[in-house]
C-alpha positions as protocol buffer text, in pm:
chain_id: "A"
residue {
  index: 1
  type: MET
  ca { x: -3280 y: -4322 z: -2718 }
}
residue {
  index: 2
  type: LYS
  ca { x: -3239 y: -4105 z: -3044 }
}
residue {
  index: 3
  type: GLU
  ca { x: -3508 y: -3825 z: -2978 }
}
residue {
  index: 4
  type: ARG
  ca { x: -3394 y: -3817 z: -2681 }
}
residue {
  index: 5
  type: LEU
  ca { x: -3074 y: -3676 z: -2857 }
}
residue {
  index: 6
  type: LYS
  ca { x: -3247 y: -3469 z: -3063 }
}
residue {
  index: 7
  type: ARG
  ca { x: -3446 y: -3283 z: -2752 }
}
residue {
  index: 8
  type: LEU
  ca { x: -3127 y: -3272 z: -2623 }
}
residue {
  index: 9
  type: TRP
  ca { x: -2947 y: -3077 z: -2967 }
}
residue {
  index: 10
  type: ARG
  ca { x: -3281 y: -2839 z: -3005 }
}
residue {
  index: 11
  type: TRP
  ca { x: -3215 y: -2742 z: -2624 }
}
residue {
  index: 12
  type: LEU
  ca { x: -2825 y: -2674 z: -2704 }
}
residue {
  index: 13
  type: ARG
  ca { x: -2918 y: -2492 z: -2955 }
}
residue {
  index: 14
  type: ARG
  ca { x: -3193 y: -2286 z: -2779 }
}
residue {
  index: 15
  type: GLU
  ca { x: -2962 y: -2281 z: -2441 }
}
residue {
  index: 16
  type: VAL
  ca { x: -2645 y: -2314 z: -2472 }
}
residue {
  index: 17
  type: LEU
  ca { x: -2536 y: -2257 z: -2863 }
}
residue {
  index: 18
  type: ASN
  ca { x: -2607 y: -1802 z: -2921 }
}
residue {
  index: 19
  type: ARG
  ca { x: -2424 y: -1539 z: -2904 }
}
residue {
  index: 20
  type: GLN
  ca { x: -2596 y: -1417 z: -2558 }
}
residue {
  index: 21
  type: MET
  ca { x: -2474 y: -1724 z: -2428 }
}
residue {
  index: 22
  type: LEU
  ca { x: -2140 y: -1596 z: -2553 }
}
residue {
  index: 23
  type: LEU
  ca { x: -2159 y: -1315 z: -2376 }
}
residue {
  index: 24
  type: TRP
  ca { x: -2232 y: -1518 z: -2048 }
}
residue {
  index: 25
  type: PHE
  ca { x: -2005 y: -1796 z: -2033 }
}
residue {
  index: 26
  type: THR
  ca { x: -1717 y: -1487 z: -2065 }
}
residue {
  index: 27
  type: ILE
  ca { x: -1846 y: -1310 z: -1797 }
}
residue {
  index: 28
  type: ALA
  ca { x: -1816 y: -1673 z: -1597 }
}
residue {
  index: 29
  type: GLU
  ca { x: -1448 y: -1746 z: -1737 }
}
residue {
  index: 30
  type: LEU
  ca { x: -1298 y: -1440 z: -1592 }
}
residue {
  index: 31
  type: ILE
  ca { x: -1497 y: -1497 z: -1237 }
}
residue {
  index: 32
  type: PHE
  ca { x: -1420 y: -1860 z: -1283 }
}
residue {
  index: 33
  type: TRP
  ca { x: -1006 y: -1762 z: -1348 }
}
residue {
  index: 34
  type: ALA
  ca { x: -1067 y: -1413 z: -1088 }
}
residue {
  index: 35
  type: PRO
  ca { x: -780 y: -1639 z: -855 }
}
residue {
  index: 36
  type: CYS
  ca { x: -588 y: -1649 z: -1133 }
}
residue {
  index: 37
  type: ILE
  ca { x: -610 y: -1293 z: -1275 }
}
residue {
  index: 38
  type: ALA
  ca { x: -588 y: -1106 z: -934 }
}
residue {
  index: 39
  type: GLY
  ca { x: -206 y: -1379 z: -849 }
}
residue {
  index: 40
  type: ILE
  ca { x: -57 y: -1250 z: -1180 }
}
residue {
  index: 41
  type: ILE
  ca { x: -192 y: -922 z: -1098 }
}
residue {
  index: 42
  type: LEU
  ca { x: -4 y: -915 z: -722 }
}
residue {
  index: 43
  type: ALA
  ca { x: 310 y: -1110 z: -886 }
}
residue {
  index: 44
  type: ALA
  ca { x: 304 y: -798 z: -1095 }
}
residue {
  index: 45
  type: LEU
  ca { x: 297 y: -511 z: -800 }
}
residue {
  index: 46
  type: ILE
  ca { x: 379 y: -650 z: -487 }
}
residue {
  index: 47
  type: ASP
  ca { x: 597 y: -1037 z: -469 }
}
residue {
  index: 48
  type: PRO
  ca { x: 693 y: -1316 z: -703 }
}
residue {
  index: 49
  type: TRP
  ca { x: 552 y: -1532 z: -487 }
}
residue {
  index: 50
  type: PHE
  ca { x: 189 y: -1457 z: -587 }
}
residue {
  index: 51
  type: TRP
  ca { x: 336 y: -1653 z: -904 }
}
residue {
  index: 52
  type: ALA
  ca { x: 363 y: -1987 z: -712 }
}
residue {
  index: 53
  type: VAL
  ca { x: -3 y: -1924 z: -630 }
}
residue {
  index: 54
  type: CYS
  ca { x: -100 y: -1873 z: -966 }
}
residue {
  index: 55
  type: THR
  ca { x: 39 y: -2162 z: -1085 }
}
residue {
  index: 56
  type: ALA
  ca { x: -94 y: -2365 z: -840 }
}
residue {
  index: 57
  type: TYR
  ca { x: -480 y: -2294 z: -938 }
}
residue {
  index: 58
  type: VAL
  ca { x: -349 y: -2331 z: -1306 }
}
residue {
  index: 59
  type: ALA
  ca { x: -255 y: -2669 z: -1223 }
}
residue {
  index: 60
  type: PHE
  ca { x: -475 y: -2780 z: -1080 }
}
residue {
  index: 61
  type: TRP
  ca { x: -766 y: -2702 z: -1275 }
}
residue {
  index: 62
  type: ALA
  ca { x: -576 y: -2832 z: -1557 }
}
residue {
  index: 63
  type: LEU
  ca { x: -608 y: -3139 z: -1457 }
}
residue {
  index: 64
  type: PRO
  ca { x: -783 y: -3402 z: -1717 }
}
residue {
  index: 65
  type: LEU
  ca { x: -1076 y: -3556 z: -1371 }
}
residue {
  index: 66
  type: THR
  ca { x: -1133 y: -3164 z: -1248 }
}
residue {
  index: 67
  type: PRO
  ca { x: -1491 y: -3085 z: -1327 }
}
residue {
  index: 68
  type: ALA
  ca { x: -1346 y: -2721 z: -1489 }
}
residue {
  index: 69
  type: ILE
  ca { x: -1565 y: -2667 z: -1804 }
}
residue {
  index: 70
  type: PRO
  ca { x: -1864 y: -2808 z: -1664 }
}
residue {
  index: 71
  type: LEU
  ca { x: -1860 y: -2583 z: -1381 }
}
residue {
  index: 72
  type: GLN
  ca { x: -1858 y: -2284 z: -1640 }
}
residue {
  index: 73
  type: ILE
  ca { x: -2104 y: -2357 z: -1828 }
}
residue {
  index: 74
  type: GLY
  ca { x: -2336 y: -2403 z: -1542 }
}
residue {
  index: 75
  type: LEU
  ca { x: -2163 y: -2107 z: -1410 }
}
residue {
  index: 76
  type: ALA
  ca { x: -2226 y: -1909 z: -1707 }
}
residue {
  index: 77
  type: ILE
  ca { x: -2631 y: -2104 z: -1716 }
}
residue {
  index: 78
  type: GLY
  ca { x: -2692 y: -1989 z: -1376 }
}
residue {
  index: 79
  type: LEU
  ca { x: -2543 y: -1616 z: -1486 }
}
residue {
  index: 80
  type: LYS
  ca { x: -2818 y: -1635 z: -1798 }
}
residue {
  index: 81
  type: LYS
  ca { x: -3119 y: -1784 z: -1563 }
}
residue {
  index: 82
  type: ALA
  ca { x: -3008 y: -1491 z: -1248 }
}
residue {
  index: 83
  type: ALA
  ca { x: -3062 y: -1253 z: -1505 }
}
residue {
  index: 84
  type: GLU
  ca { x: -3352 y: -1360 z: -1663 }
}
residue {
  index: 85
  type: ALA
  ca { x: -3505 y: -1337 z: -1317 }
}
residue {
  index: 86
  type: ILE
  ca { x: -3374 y: -1014 z: -1211 }
}
residue {
  index: 87
  type: ARG
  ca { x: -3550 y: -888 z: -1584 }
}
residue {
  index: 88
  type: LYS
  ca { x: -3835 y: -1016 z: -1480 }
}
residue {
  index: 89
  type: ARG
  ca { x: -3931 y: -943 z: -1109 }
}
residue {
  index: 90
  type: ARG
  ca { x: -3819 y: -588 z: -1288 }
}
residue {
  index: 91
  type: ASN
  ca { x: -4082 y: -631 z: -1526 }
}
residue {
  index: 92
  type: LYS
  ca { x: -4289 y: -831 z: -1290 }
}
residue {
  index: 93
  type: LYS
  ca { x: -4304 y: -521 z: -1058 }
}
residue {
  index: 94
  type: GLY
  ca { x: -4447 y: -229 z: -1289 }
}
residue {
  index: 95
  type: GLY
  ca { x: -4177 y: -211 z: -1554 }
}
residue {
  index: 96
  type: LYS
  ca { x: -4078 y: 214 z: -1453 }
}
residue {
  index: 97
  type: THR
  ca { x: -3838 y: 418 z: -1613 }
}
residue {
  index: 98
  type: ASP
  ca { x: -3692 y: 692 z: -1548 }
}
residue {
  index: 99
  type: ASP
  ca { x: -3824 y: 878 z: -1836 }
}
residue {
  index: 100
  type: LYS
  ca { x: -3774 y: 1287 z: -1674 }
}
């Protein structure tokens, strides 16, 4: 059990607790809260009814039994892995650069 906890901690430090992951987590947060951000903008510009949409979205995800934080962390890790796969595929195709 102790060895498993050590492996988990090493994985967390390597994959999640670093500077690059902070960028991916910020992007994931913007994606996750995009409906609320859009509701605020629409409420300010078009109709105050959109405040209700924004409030309902925040109220739903603020409940204690919703998996908001694990979803956000999972989205950040997924975005990071997708970006790595795209970079790897580009480098595999020949690594062409636009040096004209």
